[in-house]
Structure formats: C-alpha cells, structure tokens
N, C-alpha and C positions, 0 to 999 in steps of 0.2 A: 681586438685580438690580434695580436702581432702574428703574419705569415712566418712560417719555418724558412729563412732564407736558404736552407741547405738544398731545399727543393729545388731551387732556382740557379743553383751553380752552374756556371757553365763549363762546357767540357773542356779538358786539357787542349792547349793547342797543339802540342806535339803528338804526331800520331804514334800509338804506343805498340805497335805492331812491329816484329823483329824485322830489320832492315840489312839485306846482304849485298856485297859487292863482289862482283867477278870480273877480274882483270884478264883480258885475253889478249895472247899475242897476235892473233890474227884478226883483221876487221871484217873479214867474212866469214870463213868456214866456222871458228869456234864461236865468234860472237852470234852469227845467226843460229848455230846449233843450240846455245843456250838461252838463246831469247825464245827459241820455238820450245823449249823445256819449261821455260818460265810460263809460257802460256799454257802448256800441257798441265802442269801441276796447279793451274790457277792461281798463281800468285798475282796480285795487283803489280801494275808494272812499278809503282813507286816503292815496293818492297824488295824488290831484286834489281839492282842497277847493273848492267851488262855493259862493261866499257872494252872498245877495241885498240887496235895501235894508234889511232889518232890521237888518243888520249895519253897513252902509257908509254909508247914506243915498242920496239920489236925484238929487244932481246930480253933475256930473263931477268937480268940485273935493273934493267929500267922498268921493267913491270913490277917487280917486287918494291922498287924505291917508290913508284906511284901508289902502289899499294898501301905501303908504309906512311906515306903522307896522308893519307884520306882515311886510315884506320880508325881512327877515333869517332867517325861518322857513322859506323855501321858495328852491328853485333856480332857480325863474322865476314872476314874476307878471304876470297880465294882467288889465287894466281892460276892460269891455265897457258902452259908454254911446252916447247918442245925442246928437246935436248937438242938434236940436228947438229949443227957444226958450231953452235954457239960458244963464244967464249964466256967464262964466268959462270956457267950452268950450276956448277958445285957450290959457287960462292953465293948465287942467288937462293939454291935449296937452303943452306944453312942461316941466312939472313931472314928469310922467311921464317924458319924455325924459332929463330931467337925473337922475332918479334910478333910471335903467336898467329902467323900468317899461313892458311892452308895452301898447299900447292897441290894441282891436279897436272900431272906431268906425263908426258908421251915419249918414249925413245923407241925408234928415231923422230917420229913424228906423230901429229894425230891422227893421220891416216891409218897407223896402227890400231887405234881404239875404234875407228869406224870397221875396220876389216875383222877384229874381234867378233862382230856380231854375226859373221858368217861363216868364219872359220878359225880353228886352232891355228896359231903361228908360233911355234917353238923355236925355230931356228932363226940365227941373226938375218936382219933384212936391214936393206938400205932404203932411204927415202924413195929413191924412185921405184924400186921394186914394190915397196909397200903401194904406192899409188896405182902401178900396174896391176897388182893384185886385187885392190879395191875394184879397179875398174871392170874387173870380171863379173863384179856383183852389182855396181852401180856404173853402167857403161857411159852414164853423162855426167859423171861426178864433178870434172872440172869447169862444166858448162852451168852446172845448177846447183850451185851450194844451198840455194833457198830450201831445196827438198830433200837433203841430207837426212834431217831428223826424222822426216816422216817416212824414208825408206830403211832407215837402220832402228829406230827405236822398237817396234815391234818384236825385234830380237834382244833387247837390251840385256835381259838376264842372262843370256848365254855369253854376252860379251863381258858383264861383270864376273861371271864365273871363270870365264878364261882370263881375264886380267888380273884375279885374285890367285889363280892357280901359277901363273908367270911368277908374281910377287914372291909367293911362298917358296918357288924354286930358288929364285935369287937371293932371297934371305939366307938361305943355307950356304950359297956360295960367296955373297959379299953384299954389295948394297943394291937395291931394286932400282934405285935412280940412275946408275950408272950402266946397269946391264941391258944389254939389247937381246930381244925385244922386251919392253916393259910399259905399263901404263897405270896410272893412278886415277883415271879419269872416273871410274867406276865410284871413287870415294866422294867425288863431288855430287854426281848423280846420286848415290845412297842419301847424301847430306840433303840435298833438295827435295826428295821424295819424303824423307823423314820429317821434314820441318813445314810440309806445305800446308796452306790453311786448312783447317777442318770445315 
C-alpha cells in the first residue's frame, strides 16, 4: 500500500505571516518607541522591522527613498518623520503616496505626539517649546528615551483622540501635514494594534 505523500509535504520555506517595515528618522526616540510597541503588541521580531537613521538617513526624502527600495520585501511600509525644518518634506509626502507607502508625521516634531498623551495642544508650537512642555510630564525625557513608551502608552487613547481632532480641524483649513501642530503617528499605532497577532 502506497503512502500518501501529501501527508509528508514539507512546510513552505517562506514565513507566511505578514511583514511590516517601519523606517524612522530617529535612531533613538522613534526607533526605541516602536520597538517597544512591537513587543507590547506581541509581534515576533521578524514580523516588524524597525529601522533608524543609520540605515535610512535623517531627512524625509532619504527615508522615503530607503522605504521605496525595500517596499517589495514587505506587506506594508511606514515612514516616521518630523516636519521640523526639513527641506523636501512636502516632496517626501507626495512620493510616499505615489508609492503606496504610509507616513506617520509630526509637525513640528515627534515630541508633539508624546505631549498629546498628557494634554491638548491646539496652538502653534516650536520644537524647543514642545520639548519643554513634554519635560513637565516626563522630567528625564532626553536622558531616558528607552522608557518613553512605558511612560506614555497608558494614555495612548487620549493621544490618538487629540491627534485626530487636530487633523480634523486642519482638513477644514488646508493640509494636516503642513499645519502646526499636527501628527498622524496615531495612524501607525492603530495599524499595529489592528494587525497584531491573534
């Protein structure tokens, strides 16, 4: 009697789980934050690759270029960067959209996203002022980036609601990407939450 070979088929060599790439402007702040989030949502390390500036460069254009080069390796690709004083920010946003690459931006800087975990911020704010305001809630912010996720994430729903409210206001007046203050980091947080392993 011949044995059914289908019962002995080897498993596919390629991991069939979705794979996501997050390309960050910062080597410490954003990269550490999303690595902690990956762990929090129980993603295998191989399922979410988080790249910092050493791999992708430090300006929005080079970040999107790096993401574009690696896009075919992943099921979804995100770029995380600040508006700050970068040249070609608007070009990077358009290039990302044209290549089906998601963007999690912050205007003026990622400290706005962290600040929204603790308070509303409706008025225009510069980078230095955002950092100063954040230090009122996280006194050792610039000395301990490794703990930022732990200190902010309990309030993430408040941050998400505040970020969405800012964008809703800016959509009526113009472009959320160019208005200050504004952030879409909540979109990436929602994505990771909605696609986390079951």
